[in-house]
C-alpha positions in Angstrom: 0.0 0.0 0.0 1.5 3.3 -1.0 0.5 6.8 0.0 1.5 10.1 -1.7 4.8 11.6 -0.6 4.5 14.0 2.4 4.2 17.7 1.8 5.8 20.6 3.6 4.0 23.2 5.5 5.2 26.9 5.8 7.8 26.0 8.5 9.5 23.5 6.3 8.4 20.5 8.4 7.1 17.3 6.8 3.4 16.7 7.4 2.5 13.0 7.5 -0.9 11.4 6.8 -2.4 8.6 8.8 -1.4 6.1 6.2 2.3 6.7 6.9 1.9 4.7 10.1 1.5 1.6 7.9 5.0 2.1 6.3 8.0 0.2 7.6 10.7 2.2 9.5 13.1 2.5 6.5 10.4 4.1 4.3 9.4 6.4 7.1 13.0 7.3 7.7 13.7 8.0 4.1 10.6 10.2 3.8 11.2 12.1 7.0 14.9 12.7 6.4 15.1 13.3 2.7 11.7 14.9 2.1 10.0 12.2 0.2 10.1 11.4 -3.5 12.3 13.8 -5.5 12.1 16.9 -3.3 15.1 18.7 -1.9 16.4 17.0 1.3 15.3 18.4 4.6 18.4 17.0 6.3 21.2 16.6 3.8 23.5 13.5 3.9 26.4 15.9 4.8 24.5 16.9 7.9 24.0 13.3 8.8 27.8 12.8 8.6 28.4 15.8 10.8 26.0 14.5 13.4 27.8 11.1 13.3 31.2 12.7 13.8 29.9 14.9 16.6 28.4 11.8 18.2 31.7 10.0 18.0 33.6 13.0 19.4 31.2 13.1 22.3 32.2 9.5 23.1 35.7 10.5 24.0 35.9 10.6 27.8 37.0 13.6 29.9 34.8 16.3 28.6 33.8 17.6 32.0 37.3 17.7 33.4 39.5 18.5 30.4 37.1 20.1 27.9 38.5 20.2 24.3 42.0 19.4 25.7 40.9 15.8 26.0 42.0 15.3 22.4 45.7 16.2 23.1 46.8 12.6 23.7 45.5 11.6 20.3 47.4 14.4 18.5 50.5 13.6 20.5 50.4 10.0 19.4 49.6 11.1 15.8 52.7 13.4 15.9 54.9 10.6 17.2 53.7 8.2 14.6 54.4 10.8 11.9 57.9 11.4 13.3 58.6 7.7 13.4 57.4 7.4 9.8 59.7 10.2 8.6 62.7 8.7 10.4 62.2 5.0 9.6 60.2 4.5 6.4 62.1 4.7 3.1 60.4 6.0 0.1 62.6 5.0 -2.8 66.1 5.1 -1.4 65.8 7.9 1.1 63.9 8.8 4.3 62.8 12.4 5.0 65.7 13.0 7.3 68.2 11.8 4.7 66.9 14.4 2.4 66.9 17.1 5.1 70.5 16.3 6.1 71.6 16.3 2.4 69.9 19.7 1.7 71.4 21.2 4.9 74.9 20.1 4.0 74.4 21.5 0.4 73.3 24.8 1.8 76.3 25.0 4.1 78.7 24.1 1.3 77.1 26.9 -0.9 77.5 29.4 1.9 81.2 28.5 2.4 81.8 28.8 -1.4 80.2 32.3 -1.5 82.3 33.4 1.5 85.6 32.5 -0.3 
């Protein structure tokens, strides 16, 4: 049994008929979140992703005591992992620090040659 797609009232809310109670939850969800057949979405998929990210961030403990600083250990570990990667992982024949040391010695050599 199928009813016509819901319509919007002046406030932009979806008005459901009595027949919508007969729909299963997935149909009701798709009509309520995305405005029914072919209309512009009431809640865009991007907003759903934002809500999911916000929900996941709220799961990190320590909000009352540390506030936004509760994320510092994560970024500390991320920085340590990036440093380890730059020191130990070879891309081609060199690591990041091999390139850094080589460039630094080249600049020192060029400065010495300019001074003479």
